[in-house]
N, C-alpha and C positions, 0 to 999 in steps of 0.2 A: 491270347497274346500276353495278358497280364501274368497268367500262370507260368508261361514260358520264360518271361523276363525274371520272375522271382526264382524259378528253379535254376536257370542258368547262373544267376548271381550267387545263389547258395552253393552251387557246384564250384564256381570259380573261387568263392571265398574259402571253401574247404580245401581246395587244392593249391591255393596260392602260398607263396612264401610269407613269412611273418609281416614284413613291411607292406607288401601288397594287400595282405589280409586286413591290415589296419586301415588302409585306404578304402577298401570295399566296405568295411564296417562303418567308416565315417561317411560314406556316400549313400547309405540306405535311405536317408531322409529324402534324397532327390528322387529315387525310384518310387517311394511311397507317395511323395508329393505329386509326381506325374500321374500316378494312378488315381489319386484323390481328385485332381483337376479333371481327369477324364470322366469320373463318375458324376461329379457335380455338373459338368457341362452336359453330359448325356441326359440327366434327369432335369436339367434346368432349361434355359431359353434356347440352347443350341442342340438340344436333344431331338428325339423323334417328333413327328407331327403332333400338334396338340390334340388331346382327346377332349371332346366337348368344349373346345375353346380355351383350354388351359393346359399347361405342362405340369408334370408331377411336382416339380418345385417351382413355384411362381417367381415372378420378376424380382421383387425386392428381397425375397428370402434367399434366392440363389447367390446374390451378391453378398449378403450378410454371412452366409455360410462360407463363401470363398474368403472373406476377410478374416474370419475366425480360423479357418484351415491354414491360410497363409501365415497368420501370426504364430500359430502353433509350430509350423514347419520352419519359420524363421528362427525361433528359439531352438528347435532341434538342430538346425544347421549350425547355429552359433556354438552350441554345446558339443557338437561332434568335431569341431575344429581342433587341431593340434599343431605343435611346432615340429616341422620337419628339419632335418639337418641342413638342407638348402636354405630354408627360411632363417634358421639360427645364424648361418654364415652371412646371409645378406644383411640381417639386422646388425650383426657385429661390424661389418664393413661400413654400413651406413652410419652407425654410431660413432665409429672412428672418424669418418668424414665430417660429422657434425662437430666433434671435439676439436678437430684441426681448424675449422672455420672460426670457432669462438676464441682460439688462442692467439 
């Protein structure tokens, strides 16, 4: 399933128009974050039945790994953001509204 998701996204990215391609590129962090969550969950406390009473990634370590992974993907999501034309227009309108209130 993970491979299909990645392949489909790569195909869509290759065939998309430039603006849509930029949106797909900016959204890669979400796909990879979802896959990372699945991996840590599978090998952590929510994974298969414990072997010899323990999971491959034990209780406190799986939480620590998720904190680090989440922080890394938070930064990636922040860095992948960009101003769209709609956002620029909205900010311009909001800015004009704020200026009118202060006058």
